[in-house]
Each structure stands twice: as structure tokens, then as C-alpha cells.
N, C-alpha and C positions, 0 to 999 in steps of 0.2 A: 573025786572032782578036782580039776586043776585049780591052782591058785588064781590064775587069770580069770577063769570062769566064776569063781567065788567072788572075786573083787568086782566083776562086772555086774553080778546079781545084786551085790550090796549097793553099788552105785545106782542101779535102776530104781531102788526104793528110797533114795535120798530126795528130800525136798527142802528148799530153803526159801524163806521170805525175808525181804529187807524193805522196811517201810521208812521213808525219809520225809519228815515234816507233814505226814498225811497227804502228800502230793505225788510221791513217786513210789511205786511198789515194784520191786524186782523179784521175780520168781524163777525158781528152777524146779524141774520135775514136771513140767507141763507136757501133757500128751496131745491135747487139742483144745480148741475154743468151741464150746457148745453153743453159746449165745452171747451177744453183746449189743449194747446201745450206750447212750451217753449217761444212763443211770446205773447200769450194772454190767458185769462181765462174768460169765460162768465158764470156768476152766475145768477140764477133766485132767486130773493129775495122776501120778503114779500111786498116790495114797487116797484117792477119792476125789470128789468134786469140791471145788472152791468157788464160792460166790463173793465177788467184790462189788460192793455197793457204794454209790456216791453221786457226785454231780460233775458234769462236763468230763466224763471219763473217755479216754481213748487209749488204744493199744499203740504205743510208740515203737515197740520192738517186739517181734515175734519170730523165733527161730526154733521150729519144732524138732529139727534134727538134733539140735543141742539141748532141747527141752527147756528153753528159756523164753521169758516174756517180761515186758515192762509195761505197766499201766500208769498213766499220768492223769491228773485231775484232782478233785477234792474227794479223798477216800474217807468214807464214813464208817464202813464196817467190812469185816472179813468173816465169812461164815463157812465152816467146814461141814461138808455133808458126808454121810457114810459112803464107803466104797460100794460099788454096785454089787459085788459078790456078798459083802456083809449085809446089805439091805435085803437081797434075795433070801439069804439064810435066815435073817430075822423074821421076814414075812412068813417063811415056811414054818419056823418054830412057833409063831403066833397061831397059825392055822392049826398046827398039831395040838396046841393047848386048847383051842376053842372046840375042836372036834372030839376031844376026849370024853 
């Protein structure tokens, strides 16, 4: 595998969060926005889903080609969800254990 391809694969799994004064959240690694309103924003990221909860939330910057987003408002919590592949595997393992 070429060095450029290895570097691009490593880059695609990077995610960064920068929270300033619980009012501005800068994110990288954003693939899409699944749902949003003034109380929550659900991002699909390259490492799984991320739920941002708070009050008066709005997305002030969204650039999916660069995998970047900025959320502003009163941010009360960040909740990381399992990746979709991990959740499917976990559900399958649970069913296997139950059916034994």
C-alpha cells in the first residue's frame, strides 16, 4: 500500500472536538447531520454518531467536503453512540447468546 493511501486512510478516521466556554463546539470528522433542532444535533461522524444536547443550538458552519462543523448555543452534553457496524455486530452477538 502506498504511503499516500495509508495517510489518507489514517486521516479519514481522525476526529477532533474543541469546546469553548460551553458555547461553541468545533468538530472535524463529520460525515453528515442526521437530525437537528434548537435542543439537539445528531452528527454521523467517521467514528460513530455524536449527539450534542443543549439550548438555542444552531449549526453556524457546516462543510461536509472538509468534514467540519461548528455548533453554537448553550451546550449541555456530548454523547457518543456506537458506530453502526459495531452496533449491528453487538446485536448479532446478543442474539447468538440468547439462542444458544
